[in-house]
ROTI-588941 format. One record per residue (C-alpha): y, x, z; residue in one letter. Coordinates in steps of 0.001 Angstrom, whole numbers, padded with zeros to 6 digits, always signed. Layout:
residues N
YXZa...
***
This chain:
residues 738
-022459-032868+023802m-021460-035425+026391e-025141-036044+027016h-025519-032351+027914t-022555-032456+030289y-024180-035224+032307q-026876-032843+033544y-024608-030014+034667i-025197-031096+038280w-028553-029313+037981i-026864-025887+037901i-025819-025750+041598p-029203-027113+042686l-031386-024606+040836l-031214-021741+043399p-031595-024102+046362l-035413-024630+046322p-036004-020930+047022i-034054-021135+050268t-035888-024299+051348i-039373-023050+050418l-038899-019624+052008i-037560-021252+055165g-040459-023665+055509f-042932-020957+054488g-041751-018553+057182l-041866-021383+059695l-045286-022855+058838l-047316-020104+057110v-045426-016848+057738p-048293-014486+056853t-049005-016053+053471t-045304-016309+052664t-044766-012619+053397k-047816-011579+051383n-046388-013138+048214i-042808-012027+048817r-042426-010469+045351r-043225-013865+043832i-040303-015369+045744w-038014-012671+044352a-039250-013387+040822f-038679-017122+041294c-035146-016451+042579s-034326-014485+039451v-036010-017064+037214l-034152-020082+038584l-030794-018330+038489l-031574-017252+034914s-032105-020893+033975i-028719-021661+035532a-027236-018835+033462m-028684-020304+030247v-027090-023666+031092f-023804-021893+031831s-023797-019932+028567v-024570-023074+026589n-021758-024853+028378l-019405-021951+027636c-020216-022068+023918i-019500-025790+023828q-016226-025198+025678q-015125-022561+023176i-015996-024748+020210n-014584-027984+021588g-012160-027010+024384s-013054-030194+026227l-012589-031162+029842i-015383-033297+031219y-015512-034933+034643q-018341-036982+036066y-017930-038652+039450i-019705-041188+041600w-018589-042997+044742s-019854-041670+048033w-017818-043614+050610t-015715-046758+050112i-013817-048282+053023n-010945-050683+052315n-008342-048631+050444d-010098-045305+051062f-012586-044064+048490s-014276-040666+048505l-015979-039655+045284e-018211-036697+044512f-018901-035193+041119g-018295-032177+038945y-015482-030992+036712l-016224-028873+033651i-013376-026964+032028d-012759-023363+030898p-012092-022201+034465l-015442-023606+035607t-017208-022011+032638s-015732-018608+033456i-016879-018771+037063m-020351-020118+036221l-021093-017230+033861i-019631-014724+036307l-021678-015958+039261i-024970-016286+037410t-024867-013017+035449t-023816-010839+038376v-026137-012780+040682g-029186-012134+038482i-028474-008405+038268l-027943-008156+042017v-031213-009994+042708l-033129-007618+040416i-031435-004664+042086y-032152-006023+045572s-035875-006288+044940d-036140-002517+045165n-033176-001804+047424y-034428-004154+050150m-038150-003498+049643s-038388-001410+052818h-036643-004008+054961d-038522-006399+057211q-035952-009080+056418g-036740-009021+052683y-037536-012732+052437l-034666-013716+054692r-032347-011740+052424f-033453-013610+049296f-033230-016947+051112a-029617-016196+052091y-028776-014969+048598m-030152-018066+046909s-028280-020316+049315f-025087-018383+048671f-025507-018696+044890n-026095-022434+045202a-023001-022827+047404s-020831-020796+045079m-021987-022716+042007l-021284-025973+043835g-017810-024724+044747l-016704-023938+041203v-018031-027223+039778t-016384-029410+042444s-014154-032207+041229s-012016-032779+044330n-010597-030997+047354l-013031-032420+049903v-016000-031260+047875q-014427-027819+047476i-013881-027614+051228y-017532-028438+051974i-018837-025726+049671f-016040-023424+050833w-017457-023581+054357e-021026-023111+053110l-019945-019972+051250v-018291-018728+054437g-021447-019414+056434m-023582-017500+053920c-021110-014636+054031s-021399-014555+057822y-025195-014426+057618l-025255-011741+054931l-022615-009469+056459i-024501-009625+059753g-027886-009337+058061f-028702-006267+060176w-027488-008046+063295f-029212-005593+065636t-026586-003036+064664r-023493-003520+066843p-021147-002691+063967l-022781-005264+061675a-022684-007939+064370a-019027-007195+065043s-018192-007191+061314a-019674-010628+060645c-017830-012059+063655q-014590-010517+062422k-015104-011992+058961a-015940-015382+060449f-012901-015534+062756v-010467-014240+060122t-011665-016749+057557n-011414-019544+060116r-007655-018987+060149v-007471-019513+056409g-009954-022394+056432d-007958-024263+059071f-004841-023889+056944g-006755-025086+053898l-007931-028189+055770l-004392-029024+056898l-003091-028514+053368g-005742-030846+051939i-004829-033556+054450l-001121-033057+053746g-001528-033536+049992f-003737-036559+050542y-001000-038064+052722w+001519-037484+049908m-000587-038513+046903t-003377-040684+048330g-006067-038854+046350s-008382-035868+046591f-009271-035836+042872e-007608-033047+040926f-006416-035088+037975r-004860-037857+040101d-003520-035292+042548l-001715-033292+039862f-000249-036320+038108e+000932-038042+041275t+002419-034935+042847f+004271-033919+039685n+005715-037435+039444r+006821-037304+043090l+008508-033946+042534i+010273-035092+039356r+011563-038270+040994n+012437-036437+044224n+010271-038868+046195e+008739-036309+048523v+010252-033969+051080n+010366-030552+049421s+009978-028665+052716s+006853-030618+053609f+005403-030129+050132a+006111-026398+050341t+004443-026222+053751l+001325-028015+052496c+001148-025737+049450a+001445-022708+051718f-001429-024005+053858l-003585-024403+050756l-002759-020859+049723f-003603-019644+053232l-007245-020433+052515g-007091-018213+049430a-005382-015445+051409i-008297-015242+053828a-011134-015697+051345k-009739-013222+048796s-008722-010656+051441a-004972-010772+050872q-002455-009376+053316f-002352-010044+056256p-005860-011579+056465l-007527-008726+054593h-008868-006950+057676v-012376-008419+057421w-013207-007019+053972l-013684-003275+054717p-015723-004036+057838d-017898-006395+055802a-019369-003277+054149m-021746-003108+057131e-023965-005537+055235g-026490-004391+052603p-024921-002885+049486t-026119-005675+047129p-024132-008051+049322i-021050-005940+048762s-021603-006092+045009a-022204-009836+044852l-019995-011307+047555i-017222-008798+048068h-016661-007705+044476a-017571-010475+042054a-018001-013910+043612t-016972-014798+047159m-013661-012954+047088v-013117-014585+043701a-013311-018003+045416a-009733-017638+046641g-008614-016703+043129i-010485-019728+041808f-008726-022010+044306l-005273-020776+043303v-006157-021102+039609a-007573-024599+040123r-004461-025737+042013l-002100-023898+039690f-000375-027118+038470p+000570-027856+042094l+001963-024412+042784f+003951-024081+039559t+006292-026966+040461v+007173-025317+043789i+009150-022140+042973p+009156-020858+046548y+005361-020885+046643i+005085-019058+043327m+007462-016380+044597n+005482-016148+047824f+002175-015835+045945i+003534-013020+043779s+004964-011224+046834l+001653-011428+048715i-000170-010096+045665g+002301-007226+045326l+001996-006219+048983i-001783-006488+048862t-002253-004369+045744l-000048-001612+047174l-001604-001626+050648l-005146-001717+049282g-004464+001329+047126a-002841+003318+049924t-005622+002484+052383f-008263+003736+049917a-006688+007192+049637l-008246+008822+052711a-011377+006779+053478q-014593+008781+053721r-017037+005863+053583d-017753+005272+049900i-018238+001521+050297k-015106+001150+052386r-013085+002970+049735s-014435+000560+047117l-013665-002367+049433a-009994-001392+049597y-010077-000961+045841s-011325-004543+045592t-008488-005661+047834m-005962-003896+045588s-007379-005347+042355q-007430-008840+043817l-003778-008250+044647g-003155-007652+040923y-004786-010998+040120i-002768-012863+042755i+000380-011165+041484l-000412-012347+037961a-000923-015908+039154l+002304-015770+041148g+004365-014703+038139i+002734-017399+036003g+000469-015095+033994s-002541-017392+034220y-004417-015927+031263r-004041-012317+032440a-005205-013235+035932a-008416-014862+034731l-008966-012046+032269f-008710-009420+035017h-010941-011516+037265l-013711-011187+034662i-013275-007504+033834t-012849-006425+037443h-015904-008368+038596a-018274-006551+036252y-016680-003145+036762s-016612-003405+040541k-020156-004787+040684a-021191-001699+038716l-019414+000583+041176l-020874-001099+044249f-024408-001057+042865l-023825+002564+041894g-022752+003344+045442s-025938+001665+046645g-027951+003969+044397s-026080+006945+045872i-026718+005759+049424i-030349+005163+048541h-030655+008755+047323s-028902+010165+050396m-031156+008514+052961e-033939+011148+052743p-031320+013802+053430i-029340+012375+056319v-031681+009642+057486g-031355+005883+057380y-027890+005844+058898s-024852+004149+057314p-022359+006493+058980d-024026+009447+057212k-025570+008098+054007s-022234+006463+053082q-020053+009392+054138n-018624+011204+051125m-018095+014305+053276a-021873+014738+053255l-022113+014344+049491m-021141+016571+046601g-023187+018094+043819g-025278+014979+043245l-024940+015217+039465t-028227+016947+038729k-030164+014719+041129y-028883+011273+040092v-027648+011723+036488p-028037+008078+035460i-026143+006826+038495t-023479+009449+037850k-022953+008368+034229i-022771+004645+035027t-020504+005263+038016f-018262+007397+035812f-017758+004588+033301f-017067+002104+036080g-014479+004519+037481t-012816+004924+034097l-012685+001165+033648s-011038+000557+037001l-008544+003331+036288c-007474+001442+033164g-008680+003931+030564i-009203+002460+027068p-011340+001056+025580p-013088-000037+028780l-012724-003562+030125a-010127-003295+032883c-007694-001508+030587f-007044-004631+028533w-006567-006982+031478s-004645-004671+033811k-002306-003606+031012d-001509-007238+030320e-000681-007829+033990i+001553-004754+034061l+003427-005910+030971n+003892-009433+032323d+005086-008095+035665s+007727-006022+033846w+009024-009156+032162l+009087-010948+035518y+010730-008254+037655s+011273-004522+037013p+010845-003838+040740i+007480-005579+040788f+006500-003677+037646a+007432-000289+039122i+005289-000946+042201i+002431-002215+040045a+002596+000838+037768f+002748+003170+040775f-000318+001468+042230t-002114+001951+038913a-001581+005690+039365g-002887+005499+042941l-005927+003610+041659t-006757+006395+039235a-006286+008969+041996f-008505+007415+044667y-011201+006321+042204m-011589+009845+040859f-011417+011142+044421r-014501+009030+045138i-016199+010234+041977y-015424+013924+042527l-016300+013958+046219l-019592+012261+045470t-020807+014011+042344f-018698+017159+041948e-017344+018006+045393g-014069+018716+047122y-011842+021604+045916l-014502+024196+045264h-012188+027079+046260v-014059+030358+046652r-013038+032233+049806l-013634+035927+050537k-013885+037470+053997n-012827+034289+055767y-014492+034120+059178s-017445+036017+057843g-018020+033683+054875i-018896+035295+051572q-018240+033092+048537n-018695+029881+050472s-017659+026447+049388s-014703+024726+050988l-015512+021120+052017y-018189+020884+049358s-021507+021277+051078i-024809+020349+049508s-027391+019305+052040l-030373+020177+049918w-031998+023234+048339g-035145+025316+048563k-034811+026459+052166e-033330+024946+055286a-033262+025230+059041t-033005+022441+061576e-030304+024338+063500s-028039+024487+060449v-028498+020795+059793k-027986+019845+063428g-024892+021979+063909n-023257+020620+060763l-023891+016969+061575l-022771+017559+065165l-019521+019067+063896s-019000+016040+061636l-019570+013643+064506r-017211+015657+066690n-014622+015652+063931s-014519+011860+064113d-013333+012181+067727k-010326+014323+066823t-007038+013475+065221d-006532+013745+061486s-005069+017264+061630n-008061+018708+063491e-010704+016920+061443r-010592+019425+058625f-010535+022446+060941s-013701+021232+062676f-015412+021261+059313f-014208+024777+058535l-015283+025932+061961k-018766+024530+061426s-019334+026131+058045i-017925+029458+059215s-021188+030092+061101k-023397+029961+058018f-023875+032209+055056n-023755+030961+051498e-027503+030500+051171n-027646+028317+054271e-024669+026220+053201i-025805+025618+049643n-029494+025118+050437q-029605+022735+053410m-032084+019881+053407q-034157+017730+055678y-037797+018575+056211l-040198+015673+056599s-043120+016398+058901a-046604+015043+058195f-048808+016542+060864g-048470+020303+060497k-047435+020171+056858k-043734+020155+055881y-042629+018597+052607t-039116+019150+051276s-037127+016025+050451v-034463+015992+047729y-032038+013348+046513p-033702+011344+043797y-032709+008913+041103e-033266+005250+041874s-036178+003289+040455d-035979+001404+037172n-035325-001946+038877t-032159-000457+040375m-031097+001485+037291v-031544-001445+034867f-028684-003548+036367p-026445-000483+036156l-027098-000170+032421f-026439-003868+031841v-023192-003732+033809l-022105-000684+031810v-022550-002751+028657i-020427-005511+030175f-017851-002926+031225t-017602-001665+027647f-017502-004952+025769f-016302-007774+028044v-012716-006681+027490g-013006-007649+023835s-012605-011340+024728i-008937-010742+025457g-007852-007986+023087i-004426-009154+021872p-004631-007677+018382f-004278-010242+015616g-003810-013196+017946q-000084-013642+017765g+001764-015668+020364v-000599-017814+022417m+000634-020890+024250n-002203-021363+026687l-002486-024657+028484d-003229-023999+032136l-006561-025775+032312l-007651-026973+028908s-007879-023841+026746k-010100-020807+026778w-009415-017101+026846l-009335-016786+023086t-011790-014154+021817p-010275-011616+019490s-010552-012286+015792e-010035-009960+012863n-010246-006940+015136f-010007-004492+012276f-007291-006429+010459h-004536-006409+013031m-000956-007399+012647d+001034-004165+012500t+003845-005347+014695h+001497-006552+017430n-000524-003362+017324e+002566-001174+017533y+004031-003179+020416e+000753-003105+022298f+000353+000645+021890i+003900+001319+023080i+003323-000797+026197n-000060+000792+026855a+001227+004359+026680i+002985+004011+030019y+000027+002626+031960s-002486+005056+030458v-000143+007994+031065s+000221+007039+034709i-003554+006661+035014a-004132+010119+033532y-001501+011542+035862f-003380+010110+038862g-006654+011516+037510i-005037+014936+037085s-003813+014948+040678i-007309+013969+041836a-008798+016880+039868f-006180+019182+041357l-007189+018359+044919f-010854+017414+044591y-012042+018819+041283g-014163+021910+040605p-011261+024350+040819v-012431+027876+041613y-010184+030710+042666s-010218+033790+044841s-008565+034146+048199f-005599+035810+046513q-005055+032724+044309n-004701+030162+047065l-000983+029597+046450n-001932+026303+044840l-002887+024803+048183i-000819+026917+050597n+001783+024159+050721s-000846+021871+052226f-003324+024078+054095v-002885+027254+056106k-006212+029075+056093v-007225+031474+058855g-005973+029594+061911s-007805+027254+064224k-005745+024333+063105r-005043+023035+059616i-001283+022610+059230l-000520+019778+056871w+002827+019113+055381d+004428+016377+057536p+004737+013932+054646v+001128+014437+053568v+000031+014195+057188n+001879+010901+057597m+000354+009468+054412i-003114+010612+055436y-002844+009065+058901n-001446+005852+057434w-004329+005589+054990s-007142+006711+057282y-006010+004346+060055n-005604+001435+057591r-001869+001180+058080g-002457+000605+061823y-002823-003098+061049i-006153-003356+062867d-004591-001528+065797f-001698-003994+065787f-004062-006969+065745y-006155-005486+068546t-003218-004444+070685r-000828-007327+070264f-002864-010234+068958l-006362-009934+070390t-005228-008636+073767k-002427-011210+073914s-004880-014030+073255i-007260-012630+075853r-004404-012282+078323g-003343-015869+077646l-006932-017005+078119a-007190-015111+081407q-003896-016609+082609f-005072-020082+081595s-008322-019517+083448s-006430-018328+086529f-003995-021269+086352f-006817-023759+085901d-008980-022255+088649r-006413-021502+091332y-003489-023850+090591i-004927-027024+089062i-008262-026839+090856d-006484-025477+093938g-004270-028548+094206i-007209-030904+093712i-009365-029003+096177n-006507-028855+098717s-006098-032612+098562i-009813-033008+099111g-009819-030610+102073i-006774-032336+103589f-008452-035722+103280n-011596-034257+104802f-009748-033065+107927f-007787-036324+108215i-011041-038227+107986g-012630-036025+110632e-009639-036515+112894w-009662-040311+112508f-013379-040282+113107k-012823-039092+116639y-009832-041389+117164i-011679-044490+116047g-013999-044633+119098n-013723-048420+119688g-011666-048210+122898r-008607-050492+122973i-006839-048251+125459s-007032-045310+123025s-005652-047447+120208y-002745-048629+122403l-002024-045049+123444f-001793-043699+119907f+000116-046765+118777y+002701-046312+121530s+002852-042553+120851f+003640-042850+117157f+006064-045756+117672v+007946-043664+120208s+008188-040758+117799i+009379-043079+115024f+012068-044671+117226l+013225-041276+118455f+013626-039956+114938l+015241-043179+113704f+017843-043312+116470l+018763-039632+116230n+019024-039551+112459l
***
């Protein structure tokens, strides 16, 4: 077994040759490299599959032996300073290795078809392979310096992938925003690493933990300084895992290709911050203030992420805020000391959210023939609805991913989220109430996404409203057997105009646009593709097998990965923070009665809240049909027949808060970005006109003095005597009078 561990260093290196070979191939023989591009994709999948086999084998050995293995070698030795590199294998590493490789393989297979039309196909796979190598190197690192190196490489890959379509202004701006925001966290992480090295004299985890715990026990270190250094370390996790207040980069990062969203922003990169907190957990646990701060940040993040997802119309942005909220649950669990539940939810959420993001990519892929290759339209849920009969496989897989994230048994996220909710109740009833409330919000906004995309928005039948006969309210299908360009153009123009209005007018613009069309036009709109003089109708279509296959595999994970942490029949588990595994369930059908009863009682509350959120989502967005006389259900929210939709003030406030992301981006732009720019402009003015002005004035003064003395120094003794006598006279006059 130890012989096998010695070759684990191969795992991070396996994806790297693809990046190197593609780079040199595009540089030296670009035509040949592009002609065999599918071979490069196959090799990417193959090498990462080999890494997955190594990881699974390592995981099996970890479960059977529960061993921690570390292999290091010296890199730099200078007097008393020694920097060593190596790898550390423990259950946490095994979890992350399997997570990265399995999701990475599925995303690569999916990307082969999704990116097939893109001219940057090879560049995409080169970036992806480099990212996988960096992430694998990060989770196997044995010390803080090594983690920081791979941490920066992961950030660089994220910058390249978010800005993959860099010719789009929004994509270019999004990657810059992600880069700058993460620099704040990375700078804090660097300072924290240096601070702990100053206290302990080591970067290695084992020595670091032992020395720091001894210093804390013997009161040999300043507690305020230790708390500050721990906060700086956690600051890196705040930025990388999109925690409040450095979460602002995550929703904008959806400008990158959808496979990037599934891999980086759902399963791996955002999990790097979670991994860092879990790896440094022995440091944080001995500093109570930091643990309280971690739990508070997680609580704020999970609530804000859920509220921001309520009113988003971009399907990927809604899922991004969902990711932010679920990561908040994990950070909350770590902050309250629930290490096992946090890692458990990290696993279940990664597979479920990867399924949802890849499903959203399949939806976007099917929408492109209808609205064109445009992210602001193909990702807009207002242009969707009624996709069920066109993309049935995507609908089914997306449905199971939605149920899992809502916490519906027996799907994966139910087991892990329920454990976090129970542990939070034991820690603080206030924290538990907020966490339970957020679970209800999660169910609401996830089914809002599902219903808007596949079923539609409040299919309320209206009669004699602005000339509409049996039209659909905010549920418009853009396809059918007949269509006109004027209908399509007017509708899309109204949607673009609605973006320029405030939140109260946005809905009325939509009603105004559909009031011009009859039912046949509304329910049968489509794009017409022109080939010469022949017109061919284009419908939404199900994705190809290479895109559907990863969805099926992730559905299987979503169903069964939760079984590794089912608490039935396990009794009380005293998990060591780093040396024991998430114990797989045993004797599933022979459960202890007391444990089963207790678990069911605790689960009733969370499942009930989830079903309540789903019911509210069906009430507002489900296929509810009624006549004009039966609109009392929504009269408290919408007044039909006027030019303006009158929302209840509370609902209006919540909608504006959610749609505008809590005005946090506005605050950063108004008070932070503009303040920094103003300070920079003032510094530029001070440097140019004050500092440089003084220097330039001295130079000009010396220039004129020199010119003046040039004419005085003419070599005539009489002139020298005259000026000498003149200045002496002035000096004597002033001296005698003063």
